[in-house]
C-alpha positions, -999 to +999 in steps of 0.1 A: -257-248+671-262-282+655-291-290+677-309-258+666-302-265+628-316-299+633-347-282+649-351-259+619-351-288+594-373-313+616-397-284+621-399-275+585-406-310+574-434-314+600-450-283+588-448-292+552-464-324+559-489-309+583-501-284+558-508-309+531-526-333+554-547-303+569-557-290+533-569-321+521-589-330+553-604-294+554-613-294+517-631-328+521-650-314+552-660-284+532-675-305+503-694-329+525-708-302+549-715-278+517-695-251+533-672-230+510-636-234+509-632-197+517-653-202+551-630-232+559-600-213+555-613-183+577-621-208+604-608-242+608-574-237+588-570-202+599-573-212+637-551-242+632-522-225+615-525-197+640-521-222+668-483-215+671-489-177+673-512-183+702-491-206+719-459-182+717-476-152+723-496-164+754-465-179+768-447-148+762-473-127+782-472-150+812-433-148+810-434-109+809-419-111+774-442-086+760-420-074+729-419-111+720-458-115+721-466-084+702-437-088+679-449-122+671-484-109+660-472-078+641-443-097+624-467-127+614-493-102+600-466-087+579-455-121+568-488-134+559-499-104+537-464-095+520-447-130+519-474-154+517-497-136+494-466-126+473-454-159+472-486-176+463-494-150+434-458-157+422-467-194+421-502-187+404-520-153+400-547-150+427-583-143+415-602-125+443-639-128+448-657-096+446-670-105+482-635-108+496-625-076+484-656-058+498-661-078+531-631-098+542-600-077+532-614-044+548-617-063+582-579-072+578-573-035+574-596-028+605-578-053+626-545-036+618-559-002+627-573-014+659-539-025+669-524+008+659-550+027+681-547+005+710-510+008+712-506+047+710-515+058+746-492+086+747-506+102+717-545+095+720-548+094+759-519+114+769-504+084+788-469+080+802-463+048+780-476+030+751-491-005+761-520-028+751-540-030+783-565-056+795-593-034+784-579-031+749-576-069+750-612-073+758-621-049+730-601-070+705-618-102+718-652-085+710-641-075+675-632-113+670-666-125+683-681-101+658-661-115+630-669-151+640-705-142+640-701-127+604-682-158+592-709-182+604-735-162+588-716-165+555-716-202+560-755-203+566-763-181+537-737-196+512-727-163+500-692-173+489-682-182+455-656-212+449-638-212+418-618-245+426-610-278+411-627-309+420-620-319+455-615-355+465-636-367+491-627-389+521-646-407+550-654-387+582-630-405+601-601-404+577-607-365+571-608-360+609-576-380+614-561-358+585-570-325+602-559-335+636-527-350+623-522-319+601-526-294+629-503-316+652-476-315+625-480-277+621-480-268+658-452-290+669-432-283+636-437-246+643-424-249+678-395-267+668-387-243+642-391-213+664-369-230+691-342-237+666-343-201+650-346-185+685-317-205+698-297-193+669-307-157+669-302-150+705-269-168+707-259-140+684-271-113+707-302-102+688-328-082+708-362-097+715-381-074+697-362-081+665-364-118+672-404-115+676-407-094+645-387-114+621-375-152+632-403-160+656-429-145+633-417-161+601-415-194+619-448-194+634-463-181+601-447-210+581-480-230+586-498-203+567-473-202+541-471-241+535-510-244+536-515-214+513-491-228+487-503-262+490-538-250+482-525-227+455-508-256+437-541-276+441-560-247+424-578-240+457-576-201+458-606-196+482-586-215+510-552-199+500-565-164+504-591-171+532-562-188+553-542-155+552-572-134+559-584-155+588-551-159+601-544-120+604-578-115+620-571-142+645-538-128+652-550-093+659-582-098+676-580-131+692-542-140+699-533-104+709-566-101+727-560-131+748-522-122+755-531-087+766-559-099+788-536-124+804-511-095+812-509-058+800-484-056+772-460-027+770-449-018+734-412-014+744-390-009+713-418-020+688-427+013+673-453+031+650-432+021+622-438-014+627-476-008+632-479+016+602-459-011+582-486-036+590-513-011+581-498-002+549-494-039+539-531-045+544-540-015+524-515-025+496-532-059+498-566-043+491-553-020+464-536-047+444-569-066+444-584-039+421-554-027+401-540-037+366-563-067+365-599-069+379-598-086+413-566-103+404-532-102+423-508-106+394-471-121+396-458-086+393-478-072+421-467-104+441-429-097+434-437-062+447-451-075+480-421-098+486-398-069+479-415-049+506-411-078+531-375-080+523-370-041+524-389-040+559-366-069+573-334-055+559-344-020+577-350-039+611-316-056+607-296-024+598-314-007+627-304-035+652-266-034+642 
């Protein structure tokens, strides 16, 4: 138990340090290349902070732990939208660009709906069991390829607007070291955290699906939380929100696509309640972007999102006991 607690603390320290280095390095690269912070958040930062989910879900698929692989993705997406966007907006109300509302956030909703449809073989196809097959995985990967093509077209056209403070520049070598070191801290820190949290949870007899949806999902999403909060404190709203959007799309299309291509993933005890909660969270994200204040997620809305995540997690724990 003591060793697991040390893993938790050590992992959290590495995650926070890694997030700060990655944000500084990526911001410098964005400024030097003339690429918007949103695009950097959607690609480099999102991929880096999603690396723990990729490792955990891929290894889970290889080890026939399907519920852990799927639960990690679903739980991470819920954590990203409700907890990260909620916490960031509590720190500082998030101003959302019109292009993000019109283009990127609908892609988050699409990714959640794609997972919902792929996982409902019994209802849609009359199958005997719900699973995400290799064919579903390949379709998800094709969606990811389209998303990447769209993202790079944004970078080429320069359609994104940035409303950030002056970003400090650094040499190319220093920026590269910051990015590589930051990613290493995030990946290893996330792994240490998950190992410690999973060890504590499994020793208490919690099911694999609950571990995947809650502790592992939250642990692997800590890089996104740390990176987005750090970016928000530095008034870099483009990277803060782009990181969450990119991570959710990476999780649904790329990570789950890779995992299910490796091995078909039976849904097991992960139900439509979990998937519909993910869809609902994405729609709530979109709705709050338009309500009350124009294209701004306020502190009140952020508090509601955090409360929704707490309610969801409480429900899972009550169902498990």
